[in-house]
C-alpha positions in Angstrom: -5.7 -1.4 7.1 -6.2 -0.3 10.4 -10.0 1.0 11.0 -8.0 4.3 12.6 -6.6 4.7 8.9 -10.4 4.7 7.2 -10.4 8.3 7.6 -7.7 10.0 7.0 -7.2 12.2 4.2 -6.1 11.1 1.0 -3.3 12.9 -0.9 -0.4 11.7 0.3 3.4 13.4 0.0 7.3 13.3 -0.2 9.3 14.6 2.2 10.4 17.5 0.1 6.6 18.5 -0.4 5.8 18.3 3.4 8.9 20.5 4.2 7.3 23.2 1.2 4.1 22.6 2.8 6.3 24.0 6.4 7.5 26.6 4.5 4.8 28.0 2.7 2.6 27.8 6.1 5.9 29.7 8.0 6.9 32.5 5.1 3.8 33.2 3.4 0.8 32.8 5.7 1.8 34.0 9.2 2.1 30.7 10.9 5.1 30.5 13.4 7.0 27.0 13.4 7.7 26.9 16.7 3.6 27.1 16.8 3.5 23.9 14.5 6.0 22.1 16.9 4.0 22.3 20.1 0.4 21.7 18.2 2.4 18.5 16.8 3.6 17.8 20.4 0.0 18.2 22.1 -1.6 16.0 19.2 0.7 13.4 19.8 0.7 13.5 23.2 -3.5 13.2 23.2 -3.2 10.1 21.1 -0.5 8.6 23.3 -3.0 9.2 26.0 -6.0 8.4 23.7 -4.9 4.7 23.5 -2.6 4.2 26.3 -5.1 6.5 29.3 -2.8 4.0 32.0 0.6 5.2 30.7 2.3 6.9 33.7 6.1 6.2 32.8 6.7 7.4 29.4 10.6 7.5 28.1 11.0 9.8 25.5 13.9 8.9 22.8 15.2 11.9 21.0 17.2 12.9 18.2 19.1 15.9 16.7 16.4 17.8 14.6 13.2 18.8 15.0 11.7 15.6 15.1 13.3 15.8 18.6 11.8 19.0 19.5 8.5 17.5 18.9 9.6 15.1 21.6 10.6 18.0 24.0 7.5 19.4 23.9 6.1 16.5 24.3 7.8 15.3 27.1 6.9 18.4 29.3 3.4 17.9 28.5 4.1 14.7 30.2 5.5 16.5 32.9 2.8 18.6 33.8 0.3 16.5 33.4 1.9 14.6 36.4 3.3 11.5 34.6 7.0 10.2 35.1 9.3 10.8 31.9 12.5 9.5 31.3 14.4 11.8 28.6 16.6 10.0 26.8 19.1 12.2 24.0 20.8 10.2 21.7 23.5 13.5 20.3 24.3 16.7 21.8 21.5 18.7 22.4 23.6 21.5 22.5 23.8 21.5 18.9 20.4 22.1 18.4 19.3 25.0 16.6 16.1 27.2 15.7 13.1 25.6 17.0 14.1 22.4 18.2 16.6 24.3 20.6 14.1 26.7 22.0 11.8 23.1 22.8 14.9 22.3 25.0 15.3 24.8 26.4 11.5 24.5 27.5 12.1 20.9 28.4 14.8 21.8 30.7 12.8 24.3 33.0 11.3 21.5 34.4 14.0 20.4 35.5 14.4 17.2 34.6 17.7 15.8 33.5 18.2 13.6 30.4 19.7 10.1 30.1 22.1 8.1 28.2 21.1 5.0 26.1 22.0 2.0 28.4 20.6 -1.6 28.1 18.3 -0.9 30.9 16.8 2.9 29.6 13.2 1.2 29.4 12.9 -0.8 32.6 9.8 0.1 34.3 8.6 2.0 31.1 5.1 1.8 29.8 5.4 3.6 26.7 8.0 4.5 23.9 7.9 8.0 22.3 9.8 7.7 19.7 11.5 11.4 18.6 14.5 9.8 17.0 14.8 10.5 13.2 11.7 12.5 10.9 11.7 13.2 7.1 14.8 14.2 6.8 16.6 10.9 7.0 18.8 10.0 4.1 21.4 7.8 5.0 21.3 4.3 7.0 21.3 4.4 10.5 24.3 2.9 12.4 25.7 2.9 16.1 24.0 3.6 19.0 21.2 5.0 17.4 20.4 1.2 15.4 21.1 -0.6 18.9 18.8 1.7 20.6 15.9 1.2 17.9 16.4 -2.6 18.1 16.1 -2.3 21.6 12.9 -0.4 21.3 11.2 -3.3 19.2 12.2 -6.0 21.4 10.9 -4.4 24.3 7.6 -5.3 25.9 6.9 -1.7 25.7 4.5 -0.3 22.9 5.8 2.6 20.8 4.4 6.1 19.1 6.2 7.8 16.8 6.3 10.9 16.2 5.7 12.0 12.4 7.2 8.9 11.0 8.8 5.9 12.5 12.3 6.9 12.6 14.3 4.5 9.9 11.6 4.7 7.8 12.2 6.9 4.2 9.6 9.1 4.1 9.0 8.9 0.2 9.9 5.0 -0.3 8.6 3.5 2.4 12.4 1.7 3.0 14.1 0.7 5.8 17.4 2.4 6.5 19.3 -0.5 7.9 16.8 -1.2 11.0 13.7 1.1 11.7 11.4 1.2 14.6 8.6 -0.9 14.7 5.6 1.4 15.8 1.7 0.6 17.1 0.8 3.5 16.2 2.1 7.2 14.0 1.2 10.8 15.1 2.0 12.3 11.5 1.2 15.7 10.4 0.6 18.7 8.0 1.0 16.2 5.2 0.8 12.2 5.0 4.5 11.3 3.6 3.8 8.4 0.7 6.4 6.2 2.0 4.5 5.3 5.2 1.7 3.9 2.6 3.8 0.3 1.4 6.8 -1.6 1.4 8.0 -1.5 5.0 6.7 1.8 5.8 3.3 0.4 5.7 3.8 -2.2 8.4 6.3 -0.2 10.5 3.8 2.7 11.3 1.1 0.7 13.0 -2.1 3.1 13.5 -1.7 6.2 11.5 -3.4 9.0 13.5 -3.2 12.5 11.3 -3.4 16.3 12.0 -3.3 19.0 9.8 -1.9 21.4 12.6 -4.7 24.2 10.8 -2.2 24.9 7.8 -4.6 27.1 5.4 -6.1 25.0 2.9 -4.7 27.5 0.4 -0.8 26.5 1.3 -2.2 22.8 -0.2 -3.2 24.3 -3.0 -0.1 25.5 -3.3 1.8 22.4 -3.7 1.5 20.3 -7.2 0.8 16.9 -6.5 1.9 15.6 -10.3 5.6 16.9 -9.6 8.4 14.7 -10.9 9.0 13.2 -7.4 5.5 10.6 -7.7 3.1 12.0 -4.8 0.2 9.7 -4.8 -3.0 9.1 -3.8 -4.6 6.8 -1.3 -7.6 4.6 -2.7 -11.0 4.7 -0.6 -13.3 1.8 -1.4 -16.7 4.3 -0.9 -14.9 6.5 -3.5 -14.7 3.9 -5.8 -17.5 1.6 -5.1 -19.8 4.5 -6.3 -19.8 3.0 -10.0 -21.2 -0.5 -8.4 -24.9 0.4 -8.7 -28.0 -1.6 -8.3 -28.9 -3.4 -11.8 -32.1 -2.5 -13.5 -35.0 -5.4 -13.1 -34.9 -5.9 -17.0 -30.8 -6.7 -17.3 -29.5 -9.7 -18.4 -26.0 -11.6 -19.4 -25.5 -9.5 -22.5 -25.3 -6.5 -20.4 -22.7 -7.4 -17.8 -19.7 -8.7 -20.2 -17.8 -11.5 -21.4 -14.8 -12.5 -20.0 -12.2 -15.0 -21.2 -9.6 -16.5 -19.0 -6.6 -18.0 -21.1 -4.2 -20.3 -19.1 -3.9 -23.8 -17.2 -1.3 -25.4 -18.3 -0.6 -28.9 -17.8 -1.0 -29.2 -13.6 -2.0 -25.9 -13.8 -5.6 -26.1 -13.8 -6.7 -24.6 -10.2 -5.0 -21.2 -11.3 -7.6 -20.8 -14.1 -10.8 -21.8 -11.7 -9.8 -19.0 -9.4 -9.2 -16.2 -11.6 -12.2 -17.3 -13.4 -14.9 -17.7 -10.6 -13.5 -14.0 -9.0 -14.6 -12.9 -12.5 -18.1 -14.0 -11.9 -18.4 -13.7 -8.2 -17.7 -9.2 -8.9 -20.6 -9.7 -11.5 -19.3 -10.6 -15.0 -21.7 -12.0 -17.1 -20.3 -15.1 -18.5 -16.9 -16.4 -18.1 -15.1 -18.8 -20.3 -12.1 -20.3 -19.8 -8.6 -21.4 -22.5 -7.1 -24.2 -21.4 -5.8 -27.6 -21.9 -8.2 -30.3 -23.3 -6.8 -32.5 -20.2 -8.3 -30.1 -17.6 -11.5 -28.5 -19.7 -14.4 -30.9 -18.4 -13.3 -31.3 -14.6 -13.3 -27.5 -14.5 -17.1 -27.6 -15.9 -17.8 -30.2 -12.9 -16.3 -28.0 -9.9 -17.8 -25.0 -11.3 -20.9 -25.9 -14.1 -21.4 -22.0 -14.1 -17.8 -21.7 -16.2 -17.7 -22.5 -19.5 -14.6 -24.5 -19.9 -13.0 -25.0 -23.2 -9.9 -27.4 -24.8 -7.8 -25.3 -26.6 -4.5 -26.8 -28.3 -4.2 -24.5 -31.2 -4.6 -21.2 -32.3 -7.8 -22.5 -34.6 -9.4 -23.7 -31.0 -8.3 -19.8 -29.9 -10.4 -17.2 -32.0 -13.7 -18.3 -31.7 -13.4 -17.2 -28.1 -11.6 -14.5 -28.3 -14.3 -13.2 -31.1 -17.4 -13.5 -28.2 -14.9 -11.8 -25.2 -15.1 -8.5 -23.7 -11.7 -8.7 -21.9 -9.3 -11.4 -21.8 -7.2 -12.3 -18.9 -4.3 -14.5 -19.4 -1.1 -15.6 -17.3 -2.9 -17.6 -14.4 -1.2 -21.2 -14.6 0.1 -20.2 -18.2 3.2 -22.0 -17.8 6.3 -21.5 -20.5 5.7 -23.7 -23.0 5.6 -23.6 -26.4 1.8 -23.2 -26.4 1.6 -20.6 -23.7 3.7 -18.6 -25.9 1.3 -19.3 -29.2 -1.6 -18.5 -27.0 -0.1 -14.7 -25.9 0.8 -13.8 -29.2 -2.4 -14.1 -30.1 -4.0 -13.0 -27.1 -2.0 -9.8 -27.2 -2.9 -9.1 -31.1 -6.3 -8.6 -30.2 -7.5 -5.0 -29.5 -9.8 -6.0 -26.3 -8.5 -5.2 -22.7 -6.5 -7.7 -21.3 -5.3 -8.2 -17.7 -1.6 -9.8 -17.9 -0.6 -11.6 -14.8 1.7 -14.5 -13.4 3.4 -16.4 -16.4 2.0 -14.0 -19.3 4.2 -11.1 -17.6 7.7 -13.6 -17.3 6.7 -14.4 -21.1 5.9 -10.5 -21.8 9.1 -9.8 -20.3 11.3 -11.1 -23.4 8.9 -8.7 -25.8 9.1 -5.1 -26.5 5.3 -4.7 -26.7 3.0 -2.1 -24.3 -0.5 -1.2 -24.9 -2.6 1.6 -23.0 -5.4 -1.4 -22.6 -3.3 -3.7 -21.1 -3.4 -4.6 -17.6 -0.2 -5.5 -15.6 -0.3 -7.0 -12.7 3.1 -8.0 -11.5 4.3 -8.7 -7.9 8.2 -7.2 -7.0 9.7 -10.8 -8.9 8.0 -10.3 -11.8 8.4 -6.6 -12.0 12.5 -7.0 -11.2 12.5 -9.6 -14.7 9.8 -7.0 -16.5 12.4 -4.4 -16.1 15.6 -6.3 -16.2 16.4 -5.4 -12.6 16.3 -7.3 -9.4 13.7 -7.7 -6.7 15.4 -6.0 -4.0 16.2 -2.9 -6.7 12.0 -2.7 -6.8 11.6 -3.2 -3.5 13.7 -0.1 -2.8 11.9 2.4 -4.3 8.6 1.0 -5.5 7.4 4.2 -6.8 10.3 4.6 -8.8 9.7 1.1 -10.1 6.0 1.7 -10.8 7.0 4.6 -13.0 9.3 2.8 -15.2 7.2 0.1 -15.5 4.2 2.9 -17.2 7.1 4.1 -18.5 7.6 1.0 -20.4 4.1 -0.5 -21.1 1.7 2.9 -20.9 -0.7 1.0 -19.3 -2.8 0.4 -15.8 0.3 -1.2 -13.8 -0.2 -3.0 -10.2 2.9 -3.9 -8.5 1.5 -5.7 -5.6 3.3 -6.1 -2.2 2.6 -4.5 1.3 1.0 -1.3 0.1 0.3 -2.1 -3.3 0.8 0.7 -6.1 -1.1 1.5 -9.3 -0.5 3.7 -12.0 -3.0 4.4 -14.3 -3.0 4.9 -18.0 -2.5 9.1 -17.1 1.1 7.9 -15.1 -0.8 9.3 -11.6 -0.1 7.0 -8.7 -2.4 5.5 -6.0 -1.7 3.6 -3.1 -3.8 0.8 -1.3 -3.2 0.1 2.4 -5.7 -2.6 2.6 -5.0 -6.1 3.0 -3.2 -8.1 5.4 -0.4 -10.8 5.5 -2.7 -13.9 5.4 -2.7 -13.2 1.7 0.7 -14.3 1.1 -0.4 -18.1 -0.1 -1.3 -19.5 -3.1 -4.0 -18.3 -5.8 -4.4 -14.6 -4.3 -2.9 -13.0 -7.7 -5.5 -15.3 -9.6 -8.5 -14.1 -7.7 -7.4 -10.3 -8.1 -6.5 -11.0 -11.9 -10.1 -12.3 -12.0 -11.4 -10.0 -10.5 -10.2 -6.8 -12.6 -11.0 -8.7 -16.0 -14.7 -9.0 -14.5 -14.8 -5.2 -13.7 -13.7 -4.2 -17.2 -16.1 -6.4 -18.3 -18.7 -4.7 -17.0 -18.0 -1.8 -18.7 -16.4 0.2 -16.1 -13.4 2.1 -17.4 -10.0 0.6 -17.5 -8.5 2.7 -14.7 -11.1 2.7 -12.8 -11.6 -1.4 -12.6 -7.9 -1.8 -12.3 -8.1 0.9 -9.1 -11.5 -1.0 -7.5 -10.3 -4.3 -8.0 -7.2 -3.7 -6.3 -9.6 -2.5 -3.5 -12.0 -5.0 -3.3 -9.7 -7.7 -3.7 -7.5 -6.4 -0.5 -11.0 -5.4 1.1 -12.1 -8.8 1.0 -9.6 -10.5 2.3 -9.3 -8.5 5.4 -12.7 -9.7 6.1 -12.0 -13.5 5.8 -9.5 -13.2 7.9 -11.6 -13.1 10.6 -10.7 -16.4 11.9 -6.2 -15.7 11.6 -4.3 -14.2 8.9 -2.8 -18.0 8.4 -4.4 -20.1 7.0 -6.5 -17.6 4.7 -6.6 -19.1 0.7 -7.5 -17.4 -1.9 -11.0 -18.7 -2.6 -11.6 -17.7 1.0 -12.7 -14.5 -0.8 -15.1 -15.5 -3.3 -18.1 -15.2 -0.6 -16.6 -11.4 0.5 -16.2 -10.2 -2.9 -20.2 -10.8 -3.8 -21.1 -9.0 -0.4 -18.5 -5.7 -1.7 -20.0 -5.8 -5.1 -23.3 -5.7 -3.8 -23.4 -2.3 -1.2 -26.5 -1.8 0.5 
């Protein structure tokens, strides 16, 4: 999560909802469309100067809609500020309508003539302003606009996008063939949900928001729980309020008992990481049910964790009876041993966190429960939905909805901009985390974190959301030496620090 993203609003909107906010402000509250455009352009220009105060040569790329209108107004502001401005029209500006047409005519009054796109258009430019496509884009970008965006992305010039990076689907975060990789995005009225997951989170860079003084009454008229799956950003500050200091006379029995089931032959590390993560976030007791050949090794490397050799269901049952919550999947494998253990665990009435190989086995079953937390990455989600990874990623919000419909309990769809659905079907997004998390064991740690929080009596939905945030923020803190080479175990001390807020 960019530091500047920390103070953003929590509500996320679909493109349709943002258009409705815009319409309500204009038609029912006396705000003019052109005043909104001018306000948006002024805010964007102020953000530009804040980030690049020494930029004197500015290239503004304009498309054929209202997003272009914002660009024309910004270009005029820059000219009035004695900046050198190159304005590139990618469409025939004479076909503009409404407020965008007004903005274009106002720009022409500066006597600066727009130029056409060429391979040298960004030479001697300090900053590029992307006002090409807005939230209404509903088709792949091709032709000269595709060439332009590729040139922008390979240019050494930084880029600021107006409202949304051109080429990013405002609802899904999916790239429409090609998309601008912005350093900063100045966005308005409502945060677009597609900017916070998948390609959208990577393309948006630092996000700056302004509501353009739209009246609060307008926001109250929008139903955030519509069929278009609007979501909310998770904020650690709000979620972590349940992590209160413990009473002086507390003991381990007050904080639950996590049972981690997994670790088939050759997969010892996964259960060890999940178990330690559960302990580091505060579970009172942590046990592991694993192959007998592993149990003594685990007790050696982490003696605080109780490791049990389990070869039969009779070995497993006493452990289940002592548990508060079960996490199953890390290193579980797909053997008959794994299938038997999973079947018995799913018969339990305890809350269960299901990950990794347990998800792959669950894909073969027709079972669901509101007390199960399902934590798939896109590949596992594809297997659970009998689909493919590309389909999952093209619309992660839709995929999340299908997973929730099928399994009913909290769902964590991992990835860039992890999505969460709670038992009520409300959607949430975690925009913390970094590419360094693309390494083995990260999912096992998340499984342990969520299980450890549930063990302490934190409600299952809250524990799931808090666990995702803890995991991502711990990874952000652990990357102080760089993202490459970040290991799952590097998160442990940061997890401990985060669950003990000062």
